[in-house]
C-alpha positions as CSV (number, residue, x, y, z in Angstrom):
1,M,-15.4,11.2,10.3
2,H,-16.7,8.3,8.4
3,H,-16.2,8.5,4.6
4,S,-18.1,6.3,2.2
5,L,-19.5,5.9,-1.3
6,L,-22.1,3.5,-0.2
7,G,-25.7,3.4,-1.2
8,R,-28.4,3.7,1.4
9,G,-29.8,0.2,1.0
10,W,-26.3,-1.3,1.5
11,L,-25.7,0.8,4.6
12,V,-29.0,-0.3,6.1
13,A,-28.3,-3.9,5.5
14,S,-24.7,-3.5,7.0
15,L,-26.0,-1.7,10.1
16,Y,-28.6,-4.5,10.7
17,A,-26.0,-7.1,10.4
18,L,-23.7,-5.5,12.8
19,L,-26.3,-4.7,15.3
20,C,-27.9,-8.2,15.3
21,G,-24.5,-9.9,15.2
22,C,-25.6,-11.8,12.0
23,T,-24.4,-11.8,8.4
24,S,-26.4,-11.5,5.3
25,T,-27.6,-14.7,3.6
26,D,-26.3,-15.7,0.2
27,K,-29.6,-14.7,-1.3
28,E,-29.7,-11.4,0.3
29,S,-26.0,-10.6,-0.5
30,A,-26.6,-11.7,-4.2
31,A,-29.4,-9.2,-4.3
32,L,-27.2,-6.4,-3.0
33,N,-24.6,-7.5,-5.4
34,S,-26.8,-7.2,-8.5
35,K,-28.4,-3.8,-7.8
36,D,-25.7,-1.4,-9.1
37,G,-23.0,-3.9,-10.0
38,L,-20.7,-6.2,-8.0
39,P,-19.4,-4.4,-5.0
40,I,-15.6,-4.2,-4.5
41,G,-14.8,-2.8,-1.1
42,A,-11.6,-0.7,-0.3
43,V,-10.5,0.3,3.1
44,I,-7.8,2.9,3.1
45,A,-6.4,5.5,5.6
46,L,-8.4,8.6,4.9
47,T,-8.0,10.0,8.4
48,G,-5.2,9.8,11.1
49,N,-1.5,10.1,10.8
50,S,-1.3,7.8,7.8
51,S,-3.9,9.6,5.8
52,V,-1.1,11.0,3.5
53,V,-0.7,7.4,2.3
54,G,-4.6,7.0,1.9
55,Q,-4.8,10.3,-0.1
56,D,-2.5,8.7,-2.8
57,Q,-4.4,5.4,-2.7
58,R,-7.8,7.1,-3.0
59,I,-6.7,8.6,-6.3
60,G,-5.5,5.4,-7.6
61,L,-8.8,3.5,-6.7
62,E,-10.9,6.3,-8.3
63,L,-8.8,6.4,-11.4
64,A,-9.1,2.6,-11.8
65,R,-12.9,2.7,-11.1
66,D,-13.3,5.2,-14.0
67,Q,-10.8,3.4,-16.2
68,F,-12.8,0.0,-15.9
69,K,-16.3,1.3,-15.6
70,D,-17.4,-0.1,-19.0
71,E,-15.9,-3.6,-18.3
72,E,-18.3,-6.6,-17.8
73,P,-19.4,-7.5,-15.3
74,K,-20.4,-4.1,-13.9
75,V,-18.8,-3.2,-10.6
76,R,-18.9,-0.5,-8.1
77,L,-16.4,0.8,-5.6
78,L,-17.4,0.9,-2.0
79,L,-14.7,3.1,-0.3
80,E,-14.4,3.1,3.5
81,D,-12.1,5.0,5.9
82,G,-9.8,2.6,7.6
83,G,-8.2,5.3,9.6
84,S,-4.7,4.8,10.9
85,D,-5.5,2.3,13.5
86,E,-6.6,-1.3,13.8
87,Q,-10.1,-0.7,15.3
88,T,-11.3,1.6,12.6
89,A,-10.0,-0.7,9.9
90,T,-11.7,-3.6,11.7
91,N,-15.0,-1.8,11.7
92,A,-14.7,-1.1,8.0
93,F,-13.8,-4.5,7.1
94,R,-16.7,-6.0,9.1
95,A,-19.2,-3.5,7.4
96,L,-18.0,-4.5,3.9
97,I,-17.9,-8.2,4.6
98,H,-21.5,-8.2,5.9
99,G,-22.6,-6.0,3.1
100,G,-21.7,-8.5,0.4
101,A,-18.4,-7.0,-1.0
102,V,-17.0,-9.7,-3.4
103,A,-13.5,-8.7,-2.7
104,L,-11.6,-6.2,-0.4
105,I,-8.7,-3.9,-1.2
106,G,-6.7,-2.6,1.7
107,P,-5.9,-1.8,4.4
108,S,-3.2,1.0,4.1
109,L,-1.0,-0.3,6.9
110,S,0.6,-3.7,7.5
111,Q,-0.1,-3.2,11.3
112,Q,-3.8,-3.0,10.3
113,A,-3.5,-6.0,7.9
114,F,-2.4,-8.3,10.7
115,A,-5.6,-7.4,12.5
116,V,-8.1,-7.3,9.9
117,N,-7.1,-9.8,7.2
118,P,-8.0,-12.7,9.4
119,L,-11.6,-11.5,9.6
120,A,-11.8,-11.6,5.8
121,D,-10.1,-14.9,5.5
122,R,-12.4,-16.6,7.9
123,A,-15.3,-15.2,6.0
124,G,-13.9,-16.3,2.7
125,V,-13.6,-13.0,1.3
126,P,-10.5,-12.3,-1.1
127,V,-8.2,-9.5,0.0
128,V,-5.7,-7.8,-2.1
129,G,-3.3,-5.6,-0.2
130,P,-2.1,-2.5,-2.0
131,S,0.6,-1.3,0.4
132,N,1.1,-4.1,3.0
133,T,4.8,-5.0,2.7
134,A,5.6,-6.6,6.1
135,V,6.9,-10.2,6.2
136,G,4.1,-12.7,6.7
137,I,1.2,-10.9,5.1
138,P,0.2,-13.5,2.6
139,E,0.7,-16.3,5.1
140,I,-2.2,-14.9,7.1
141,G,-4.6,-17.1,5.1
142,D,-5.8,-18.6,1.8
143,F,-7.9,-15.5,0.8
144,V,-5.0,-12.9,1.4
145,A,-2.9,-11.6,-1.4
146,R,-0.9,-8.4,-2.1
147,V,0.3,-6.4,-5.0
148,S,2.9,-4.7,-2.9
149,A,6.2,-6.4,-3.0
150,P,7.6,-7.4,0.2
151,V,10.3,-5.3,2.0
152,S,12.6,-8.3,1.8
153,L,13.0,-7.8,-2.0
154,V,12.9,-4.0,-2.2
155,A,14.6,-2.5,0.9
156,P,18.1,-3.9,0.3
157,L,18.2,-2.1,-3.1
158,S,18.6,1.3,-1.5
159,I,21.4,0.2,0.8
160,Q,23.1,-1.0,-2.4
161,A,22.6,2.4,-4.0
162,A,23.9,4.2,-1.0
163,L,27.1,2.3,-1.0
164,K,27.5,2.9,-4.8
165,Q,27.3,6.6,-4.1
166,N,29.7,6.5,-1.3
167,P,31.9,3.3,-1.1
168,A,33.7,4.8,1.9
169,I,30.6,4.3,4.2
170,K,31.7,2.5,7.4
171,R,29.3,3.6,10.2
172,A,25.5,3.1,9.7
173,A,22.8,4.0,12.1
174,V,19.2,2.8,12.1
175,F,15.9,4.3,13.2
176,F,12.6,2.5,13.1
177,S,9.1,2.9,14.6
178,H,8.9,0.0,17.1
179,D,5.1,0.2,17.5
180,D,4.3,-0.4,13.7
181,A,4.5,-3.8,12.1
182,Y,5.8,-2.5,8.7
183,S,8.5,-0.5,10.2
184,T,9.7,-3.3,12.5
185,S,9.7,-5.8,9.6
186,E,11.5,-3.5,7.2
187,S,14.1,-2.4,9.7
188,K,15.1,-6.0,10.3
189,I,15.6,-6.3,6.5
190,F,17.6,-3.2,6.4
191,Q,19.8,-4.4,9.2
192,Q,20.3,-7.7,7.5
193,A,21.3,-5.9,4.4
194,L,23.8,-3.7,6.2
195,V,25.4,-6.7,7.9
196,A,25.6,-8.6,4.8
197,R,27.8,-5.8,3.4
198,G,30.0,-5.6,6.5
199,L,28.2,-2.7,8.1
200,Q,27.1,-3.7,11.6
201,P,24.8,-0.8,12.8
202,I,26.5,1.4,15.3
203,T,23.2,2.0,16.9
204,V,19.6,1.1,16.4
205,Q,17.1,3.8,17.6
206,R,13.5,3.0,18.5
207,T,10.8,5.6,17.9
208,N,6.9,5.7,17.8
209,V,4.6,6.5,14.9
210,S,3.1,9.3,17.1
211,D,6.4,11.0,18.0
212,T,7.2,14.5,16.7
213,D,10.3,15.2,18.8
214,F,13.4,13.0,18.1
215,Q,16.1,15.3,19.5
216,N,17.3,12.9,22.2
217,Q,17.7,9.9,19.8
218,V,19.2,12.0,17.0
219,T,21.7,13.8,19.3
220,A,22.8,10.4,20.8
221,T,23.2,9.1,17.2
222,L,25.2,12.0,15.8
223,R,27.7,11.7,18.7
224,L,28.6,8.2,17.1
225,K,29.5,10.1,13.8
226,P,27.5,7.8,11.4
227,D,28.1,8.3,7.7
228,L,24.7,6.5,6.7
229,I,21.4,6.8,8.4
230,V,18.6,4.4,7.5
231,I,15.0,5.2,8.5
232,S,12.0,2.9,8.5
233,A,8.9,4.9,9.4
234,L,5.6,6.3,8.0
235,P,5.4,9.7,6.3
236,N,4.7,12.0,9.3
237,D,7.1,10.6,11.8
238,G,9.6,9.8,9.1
239,G,9.5,13.2,7.5
240,N,9.8,15.0,11.0
241,L,12.7,12.6,11.9
242,V,14.6,13.5,8.6
243,R,14.1,17.3,9.2
244,Q,15.5,17.1,12.7
245,I,18.4,14.9,11.6
246,R,19.4,17.6,9.0
247,E,18.7,20.6,11.4
248,L,21.0,19.1,14.0
249,G,23.9,18.9,11.5
250,Y,24.1,15.6,9.8
251,G,25.3,15.9,6.1
252,G,25.6,12.3,5.1
253,L,23.4,10.0,3.0
254,I,19.9,9.0,4.3
255,V,18.0,5.8,3.2
256,V,14.3,5.8,3.9
257,G,11.9,2.9,3.6
258,N,8.7,2.3,1.7
259,G,6.5,4.0,4.2
260,M,7.8,7.3,3.0
261,N,7.3,6.5,-0.7
262,T,5.1,9.5,-1.4
263,P,5.5,13.1,-2.4
264,N,3.3,14.0,0.6
265,I,6.5,13.9,2.6
266,Y,7.7,17.1,0.9
267,P,5.7,19.4,3.1
268,I,6.8,17.6,6.1
269,C,10.7,17.5,5.8
270,Q,10.6,20.3,3.2
271,K,14.1,21.3,1.8
272,Y,15.7,18.4,4.1
273,C,14.0,15.8,2.0
274,D,16.6,16.5,-0.7
275,G,18.9,13.6,-1.3
276,L,16.9,10.9,0.4
277,L,17.4,7.5,-1.2
278,I,14.4,5.2,-1.6
279,A,13.6,1.8,-3.4
280,Q,10.4,1.8,-5.3
281,A,8.2,-0.8,-7.0
282,Y,6.8,1.6,-9.5
283,S,8.2,4.0,-12.1
284,A,6.4,6.5,-14.3
285,E,9.3,5.9,-16.8
286,A,8.3,2.1,-17.4
287,R,7.0,1.6,-20.8
288,S,3.9,-0.6,-21.2
289,A,0.3,-0.2,-22.4
290,S,-1.1,-0.4,-19.0
291,N,1.3,2.2,-17.5
292,E,0.6,4.6,-20.4
293,A,-3.1,4.3,-19.8
294,F,-2.5,4.9,-16.1
295,L,-0.3,7.9,-16.7
296,A,-2.7,9.4,-19.2
297,A,-5.5,9.1,-16.7
298,Y,-3.5,10.4,-13.8
299,R,-2.1,13.4,-15.6
300,K,-5.6,14.4,-16.9
301,A,-6.9,14.2,-13.3
302,R,-3.9,15.8,-11.6
303,G,-2.6,18.3,-14.0
304,G,0.4,16.6,-15.5
305,A,1.9,15.4,-12.2
306,I,3.9,12.2,-11.8
307,P,1.9,9.5,-10.0
308,P,3.5,8.2,-6.7
309,Q,3.9,4.5,-6.0
310,F,1.0,4.2,-3.6
311,T,-1.4,5.4,-6.4
312,A,-0.1,3.0,-8.8
313,Q,-0.4,0.1,-6.4
314,S,-4.0,0.8,-5.4
315,Y,-4.9,1.2,-9.1
316,T,-3.2,-2.1,-9.8
317,A,-5.1,-3.8,-6.9
318,Y,-8.4,-2.7,-8.3
319,Q,-7.4,-3.8,-11.8
320,V,-6.5,-7.2,-10.6
321,V,-9.9,-7.7,-9.0
322,V,-11.8,-6.4,-12.0
323,E,-9.8,-8.6,-14.5
324,A,-10.3,-11.6,-12.4
325,L,-14.1,-10.9,-12.3
326,R,-14.0,-10.4,-16.1
327,K,-12.5,-13.7,-16.5
328,L,-15.0,-15.4,-14.3
329,H,-17.8,-13.8,-16.3
330,A,-16.4,-14.8,-19.7
331,D,-16.2,-18.4,-18.4
332,L,-19.9,-18.6,-17.4
333,P,-22.3,-20.7,-19.5
334,A,-24.5,-18.6,-21.8
335,G,-27.4,-16.9,-20.0
336,Q,-25.8,-17.0,-16.4
337,I,-24.6,-14.0,-14.6
338,L,-22.1,-13.7,-11.7
339,S,-24.4,-11.9,-9.4
340,A,-26.8,-14.8,-9.4
341,L,-24.2,-17.0,-7.8
342,P,-24.3,-17.5,-4.0
343,T,-21.9,-14.9,-2.5
344,R,-19.9,-17.4,-0.8
345,E,-19.4,-19.3,-4.1
346,L,-18.7,-16.2,-6.0
347,R,-16.0,-15.1,-3.5
348,Q,-14.3,-18.5,-3.6
349,R,-14.2,-18.5,-7.4
350,L,-13.0,-15.0,-7.5
351,N,-10.2,-15.7,-5.0
352,A,-9.0,-18.7,-7.3
353,A,-9.3,-16.4,-10.3
354,I,-7.1,-13.7,-8.7
355,L,-4.4,-16.0,-7.7
356,G,-4.4,-17.9,-11.0
357,G,-4.3,-14.8,-13.2
358,S,-1.4,-12.9,-14.9
359,Y,-1.8,-9.1,-15.1
360,D,-0.2,-6.3,-17.2
361,T,-0.4,-3.5,-14.7
362,P,1.4,0.0,-14.2
363,L,3.8,-2.0,-11.9
364,G,4.8,-4.2,-14.9
365,P,3.7,-7.8,-15.4
366,I,2.7,-9.4,-12.2
367,R,1.2,-12.8,-11.1
368,F,0.8,-14.5,-7.7
369,T,2.2,-17.5,-5.9
370,P,-0.4,-19.9,-4.6
371,E,0.1,-18.3,-1.1
372,G,-0.9,-14.8,-2.5
373,E,2.6,-13.3,-2.7
374,V,3.0,-11.0,-5.7
375,I,5.6,-12.0,-8.3
376,Q,7.1,-8.9,-9.7
377,N,10.3,-8.3,-11.6
378,N,10.7,-4.6,-12.0
379,F,12.1,-2.5,-9.1
380,Y,13.9,0.8,-8.9
381,V,15.8,3.2,-6.7
382,A,15.1,6.9,-6.7
383,Q,16.6,10.0,-5.0
384,V,14.5,12.8,-3.9
385,R,15.3,16.1,-5.7
386,M,13.6,19.1,-4.1
387,N,12.6,22.3,-6.0
388,P,13.8,25.8,-4.9
389,D,10.6,26.4,-3.1
390,G,11.5,23.7,-0.6
391,R,8.0,22.3,-0.6
392,S,7.8,20.3,-3.9
393,G,10.1,18.0,-5.6
394,R,10.4,14.7,-7.5
395,F,11.8,11.1,-7.2
396,Q,14.6,11.0,-9.7
397,L,15.4,7.5,-10.8
398,L,19.1,6.4,-10.4
399,P,20.7,4.5,-13.2
């Protein structure tokens, strides 16, 4: 099912562009831009096996939309379902590009980003990735940036935390989804981190993102008697893998990667989520004006809950685009408006403003390298603590 917050006029223009194989002219796109505010497009996984990530991201985008609705220039959020596959994300990116979006946020998965970001880059549309952590994302092109810190920085922190909890660890096993770009990239980082600490993996097990039965891989691994298991997977396959590892008798530490950085894993692995170690790029305990505003908005909307990382990152991506647009607006000569600029020029200026800005966000202070890589200083490691009901819990930060 296709989800959208698009107006009818925008949709007609987009369908026409797609059917005729053409793009809107700058004049036509500017008219679209000026109708109800400058359109910011977002493509996230609202359906498919990664929709648990998209659910967190949608909340963050909508909170940011409401938080910055009174800023100048006026903007509007165009939210498209990118599904959990490359083709759905590609269709959504094309529709938003042809429809005159001044910037794009998304997609949810690194696997999708490698497919769709080149489309935006060739069209000269700035992209801000909220959760694309695989190695090589910013290098896709000049118009590609991300607010999600790369796995190379974050993943090793959880290995370090595991060794701190159990210095006697000698035998580590690794599982990863070999058909997913994020999991493959992160698994390599995990393995390098293990080897750097003298822990050559005793086995590396390949799985698929669509897998639900891992008995053969788990049984083979447990025969080798690991005292640490490291998993790089998305929430559904990763959650089921954790549950089966525990059900088959493993009692040691488990480190999981960024793909499982959501409370939506709790109903999947249930009580067996307890004790999972995971590195994070966001903490609700961080003290800053931006995080306090984000927390207040989230708790008001979600009944006092603690926001997950994916929500904070999508909120940050929207904030970055809005603040860059605000700077462009402030720098215009008196009497000029951004929506009067040719769309291509506006997108180019916006891309330069995004990459050249510094931002106080829920993730802490961030900025970008000229290549679009996020520069972030604050990272954390948390351990999952499940509640007695076995279906709810929290990420407890480790000292």
